[in-house]
Steps between C-alpha positions, in 0.01 A plus 500: 500500500821328586621255757648796689149642544380165636788494747429858605133415562587196713753702701248780557235254622752335733606835645137598558404168662806492727421859597155382612660238721469201267767236523649284230403134505804301607619180335379294797148638454461412133297190581275687743426793269341441161721510194564846357442705812825670599383730778284470811322808634312495827216745434294693750181430305481132406796311640785356298533599135733305272638703210677393182592776255562406138631665186518308176758648262355846544167399342292405801536618859303437814482350844345173606355528849324260732355556842580188701172529688252514212202510735636803685577685175159411359324615816672835473501555123262247347175694521644849480565692182752780490712381796765350274673656202411211268248226548478286808681189622381159391268390783639145501872544442567860604676565167497861393714592202587819316593484131652804330565575136815713499464605137519878486506541878778661697660304784350745751150407385571129542641559847195710593272212396687269738468755783124518439473120497686463833446827688756625749225516764497121510849492646526393861835675533 
């Protein structure tokens, strides 16, 4: 996969997140929001979710996520299986990442994985 595929993935994730009502982290917020998170989404299920999509030269794709209120996310998802597409947030940090191997997968499949990881129903908009 090429750099163009990586760019396309990042653009698709951005379009999806902005469509959910996420906002880009501004330059003045860089010190307040952990490194690597480029979007902030206020969810209807567990408060603020920080999101940082990544694509490394078309070989590795994914999204780094972190619920700012780890206790709230853990209370909702920590003891429940099947409520989240993959795993559950770290009970101490709220981190909740999705790693994708793009090898042999079509872009639509990668985008669908992101939509399952952050469902549209979580949008407050």
